[in-house]
C-alpha positions in Angstrom: 57.8 -45.8 -45.5 57.0 -48.8 -47.4 53.9 -49.2 -49.4 52.3 -51.4 -47.1 53.1 -49.1 -44.2 51.4 -46.3 -46.1 48.1 -48.7 -46.7 48.1 -49.3 -42.9 48.4 -45.5 -42.3 45.6 -45.1 -44.7 43.4 -47.5 -43.0 44.0 -45.9 -39.7 43.2 -42.4 -41.2 39.9 -44.0 -42.7 38.9 -44.8 -39.2 39.7 -41.5 -37.7 38.1 -39.6 -40.4 34.7 -41.8 -40.4 34.4 -41.7 -36.8 35.0 -37.8 -37.1 32.5 -37.3 -40.1 29.7 -39.6 -38.3 30.1 -37.9 -35.0 29.9 -34.4 -36.7 26.8 -35.8 -38.6 25.3 -36.8 -35.5 24.7 -33.2 -34.6 21.8 -33.3 -37.5 18.4 -34.7 -37.4 17.5 -37.8 -39.1 15.5 -35.6 -41.6 18.4 -33.4 -42.3 20.7 -36.2 -42.7 18.5 -37.7 -45.6 17.5 -34.4 -47.0 18.1 -34.2 -50.7 21.1 -31.7 -51.0 21.7 -32.1 -54.7 24.8 -33.8 -54.3 25.6 -36.9 -56.2 24.2 -39.4 -53.9 21.5 -36.8 -52.8 22.2 -36.6 -49.0 24.7 -36.9 -46.2 23.0 -40.3 -45.2 22.7 -41.3 -49.0 26.7 -40.5 -49.5 27.9 -42.2 -46.3 25.7 -45.5 -47.4 27.6 -45.4 -50.5 30.8 -45.3 -49.2 30.0 -48.2 -47.2 28.5 -49.8 -50.3 31.4 -49.3 -52.2 33.7 -50.8 -49.4 31.9 -53.8 -49.3 31.9 -54.3 -52.8 35.8 -53.8 -52.9 36.3 -56.0 -49.8 34.6 -58.6 -51.2 36.9 -58.4 -54.5 39.8 -58.3 -52.2 38.7 -61.2 -50.7 39.2 -63.3 -53.7 43.1 -62.6 -53.3 45.1 -66.0 -53.3 46.4 -65.0 -49.8 42.9 -65.9 -48.4 43.1 -63.3 -45.9 41.3 -64.6 -42.7 40.3 -60.9 -41.9 38.0 -60.5 -44.7 36.3 -63.7 -43.9 33.4 -61.6 -42.3 32.8 -59.6 -45.5 32.1 -62.7 -47.4 29.0 -63.5 -45.4 27.6 -60.0 -46.2 25.0 -59.7 -49.2 26.6 -58.1 -52.1 25.1 -54.8 -52.6 23.0 -54.3 -55.7 23.6 -50.8 -56.7 26.3 -47.8 -55.9 23.2 -46.0 -54.3 21.7 -48.7 -52.1 20.6 -47.2 -48.7 22.0 -50.3 -46.7 20.7 -48.6 -43.5 18.3 -45.5 -43.2 18.6 -45.7 -39.5 21.9 -43.7 -38.8 22.8 -45.4 -35.6 23.2 -48.6 -37.5 25.0 -47.1 -40.3 27.4 -45.8 -37.8 27.5 -49.1 -36.0 28.2 -50.8 -39.3 30.8 -48.4 -40.5 32.8 -48.8 -37.2 32.7 -52.6 -37.6 34.1 -52.4 -41.1 36.7 -49.7 -40.3 38.1 -52.3 -37.5 38.0 -55.0 -40.1 39.8 -52.8 -42.6 42.6 -52.3 -40.1 43.0 -55.9 -39.0 43.0 -56.9 -42.6 45.8 -54.2 -43.8 48.0 -55.9 -40.9 47.5 -59.2 -42.4 48.7 -58.2 -46.1 52.3 -58.6 -47.1 54.4 -56.5 -49.3 54.4 -59.2 -52.0 50.8 -59.4 -52.2 50.7 -55.9 -53.1 52.3 -56.8 -56.8 49.6 -59.4 -57.5 47.6 -58.8 -60.5 43.8 -59.5 -59.1 41.2 -60.5 -61.3 37.7 -59.5 -60.9 34.4 -58.3 -62.2 32.9 -55.2 -61.6 29.4 -54.3 -60.6 28.5 -54.6 -64.4 30.4 -57.9 -64.6 33.0 -56.6 -66.6 36.3 -58.5 -66.1 39.6 -56.5 -65.2 42.8 -57.4 -63.9 44.7 -54.8 -62.0 47.6 -54.6 -59.4 46.6 -55.2 -56.0 48.3 -52.5 -54.4 47.2 -50.0 -56.8 43.3 -50.9 -56.2 43.8 -50.7 -52.4 45.1 -46.9 -53.1 41.9 -46.6 -55.0 39.8 -48.1 -52.1 40.8 -45.5 -49.7 40.9 -42.5 -52.7 37.3 -43.3 -53.1 36.4 -43.1 -49.6 38.6 -39.7 -49.4 36.6 -38.2 -51.9 33.2 -39.0 -50.7 34.0 -37.8 -47.2 34.8 -34.5 -48.8 31.7 -34.3 -50.2 30.0 -35.0 -46.8 32.2 -32.4 -45.2 31.2 -29.8 -47.8 27.4 -30.9 -47.0 28.0 -30.6 -43.0 29.7 -27.4 -43.4 26.5 -25.8 -45.6 24.5 -26.9 -42.4 27.1 -24.9 -40.1 28.9 -28.2 -38.9 32.8 -27.7 -39.2 34.4 -31.3 -38.9 37.8 -29.8 -38.1 41.2 -30.8 -39.4 40.7 -33.7 -42.2 44.3 -33.9 -43.2 46.3 -37.1 -43.5 49.3 -35.2 -41.8 47.6 -35.7 -38.7 48.0 -39.4 -38.7 51.4 -39.5 -40.0 53.8 -40.2 -37.3 56.3 -37.5 -36.3 59.8 -38.2 -37.5 62.6 -37.2 -34.9 65.9 -37.6 -36.9 69.4 -37.6 -35.3 
């Protein structure tokens, strides 16, 4: 499987897991979702907002790639988050809808990327305005790894509330190989 195909697989997995996490979270009241669980981003809702914030920040950075991805055009119109713990949506339904919209955009964008694009060294500034130059393909893997890391935290918080999100393994999204 090529690096690009792996990235496309991660986009598919990301969408599938977000749907799973959000659907599982809907079993809780808004009060429970926003209750401080002493997690890094305090609550389930706070952590899900953080993932969305970070995704927007990274996608805005990715939109600066010289390939000028048309699928990332909508992200350039979204207001830049001001902090990593910013609550974009306190209303869970609105948060879920923006998550779904963003996941759809991510999948379309990952099908717009070419193998050549992945080796480009992207120049950008982080939230503290510190400049960096990093390989684009590696940054995309960081993007997906970050989501997975924090969804794991949400899975734990949900489990503590008696909600099992089920199988979270990437292997569920890897196509079966039938050799001859």
